[in-house]
Every structure is written in structure tokens, then in C-alpha cells.
C-alpha positions in Angstrom: 12.4 1.8 -3.6 9.5 3.5 -1.8 9.3 4.3 2.0 5.9 3.6 3.7 5.1 6.1 6.6 2.1 5.0 8.6 -0.8 7.4 8.3 1.2 9.7 5.9 1.7 7.8 2.7 4.3 6.2 0.6 7.2 8.3 -0.7 5.7 11.4 -2.5 2.2 9.9 -2.4 0.5 11.3 0.5 -3.0 10.1 1.8 -5.6 12.8 1.1 -3.8 14.3 -1.9 -5.9 15.3 -5.0 -6.4 12.8 -7.7 -4.8 15.0 -10.3 -1.7 15.3 -8.0 -1.5 11.5 -7.9 -1.6 11.3 -11.7 1.1 14.1 -12.0 3.3 11.8 -9.8 2.7 8.3 -11.1 1.0 9.0 -14.6 -2.5 8.3 -15.8 -4.1 5.0 -15.0 -4.2 2.2 -17.5 -7.4 0.9 -16.0 -10.0 2.2 -13.5 -12.5 0.0 -11.5 -15.4 2.2 -10.3 -17.4 1.2 -7.2 -19.9 3.2 -5.3 -17.8 5.9 -3.6 -14.3 4.8 -4.6 -12.3 4.3 -7.7 -9.3 1.9 -7.9 -6.7 3.0 -10.4 -4.2 0.5 -11.8 -1.1 1.5 -13.7 0.7 -1.8 -14.1 2.6 -4.2 -11.7 5.7 -1.9 -11.5 3.5 1.1 -10.2 1.2 1.4 -7.1 -2.5 0.7 -7.3 -4.3 3.7 -5.7 -7.8 4.1 -4.5 -9.5 7.5 -4.8 -12.6 8.5 -2.8 -14.1 12.0 -3.0 -11.3 13.0 -5.3 -8.7 12.2 -2.7 -6.1 9.4 -2.2 -7.2 7.0 0.4 -5.3 3.7 -0.4 -1.9 2.7 -1.9 -1.1 -0.8 -2.9 2.2 -2.3 -4.1 3.3 -5.5 -5.8 6.9 -6.9 -5.7 7.4 -5.8 -9.2 7.4 -2.2 -8.1 10.7 -2.7 -6.2 11.5 -2.4 -2.4 8.7 -1.2 -0.1 10.3 0.0 3.2 8.7 0.2 6.6 10.9 1.0 9.5 14.1 0.2 7.5 13.0 -3.3 6.4 11.9 -4.3 3.0 8.4 -5.7 3.2 9.1 -7.9 0.1 12.3 -9.4 1.2 13.0 -12.5 3.4 10.6 -14.5 5.4 7.0 -13.3 5.4 6.2 -14.7 8.9 9.2 -12.9 10.5 7.9 -9.6 8.9 4.5 -10.2 10.3 5.8 -10.9 13.7 8.0 -7.7 13.7 5.1 -5.6 12.4 2.8 -7.1 15.1 5.5 -6.4 17.8 6.0 -2.8 16.6 2.2 -1.9 15.9 0.1 -4.2 17.9 -2.5 -6.8 16.8 -2.8 -7.9 13.2 -6.1 -8.8 11.7 -6.9 -11.0 8.6 -9.6 -10.2 6.1 -10.1 -11.6 2.6 -6.4 -12.8 2.0 -4.8 -9.7 3.6 -3.4 -9.0 6.9 -4.0 -5.5 8.4 -2.6 -3.4 11.3 -5.0 -0.6 12.3 -2.2 0.9 14.4 0.1 1.2 11.3 -2.6 2.1 8.9 -1.5 -0.8 6.7 -2.8 -3.9 4.9 -0.1 -6.4 3.9 -1.0 -8.7 1.1 1.6 -9.4 -1.4 4.6 -8.8 0.8 3.7 -11.7 3.0 2.7 -14.2 0.3 5.5 -16.5 1.5 3.5 -17.5 4.7 
């Protein structure tokens, strides 16, 4: 189980932490996809995928295989995806869609896999 805190991070992973500190917490990546200005590190479906820019953590992504992902006391991977989206929108404001994901700029979150049931 991991708890997402908007604008802070997920559990012990904090936005802005050094790449070496990320590796110390969740291990070395199995695969790295390099793009100009950002590296995406994958460790398997049961661990978060992270993006690193300028040596710092800028994005954290989870799949259901990683276990419960908690936002405001609710597991984002449990139950009806539509209800979760409505609650996130009620709590954090408008949601935006982009390339298969749903984002809330007010919650600093993009929701993709957790809402796959919609």
C-alpha cells in the first residue's frame, strides 16, 4: 500500500528527490527509456515507474500490481472508476484528458490505470 500526497509524493518517494535516493528506496531500474530532458525508469509492474529530469524525481506512476494506491483514504485501484473520477473532480476541481489519461492539475495527479474500468 502506498499513500499519494498531492504535490509531495507517494510514500517515501518525494518529488524533487535525487535519482540515487530513488534507487536506494526502490532498487535499480530494469529498463530506462531516455528522451531529451527526461528518463523513465521501469522496475516491473509491482514497483512504481518514475521519471527523472535534471537528476530529480518528477513523476511517479503505479499499476494495480503494485498494490493499493491511497488518495484521501480511498484506494484508487478499487471499485468503480467513474465514481473515483467524480470524487477526485469534486475534491480537486476539473479533470482533463490527454492521451488516455485523466489529469487534475489541482491534485498534481494523472490517473491512468486506476480508472481503466470507465
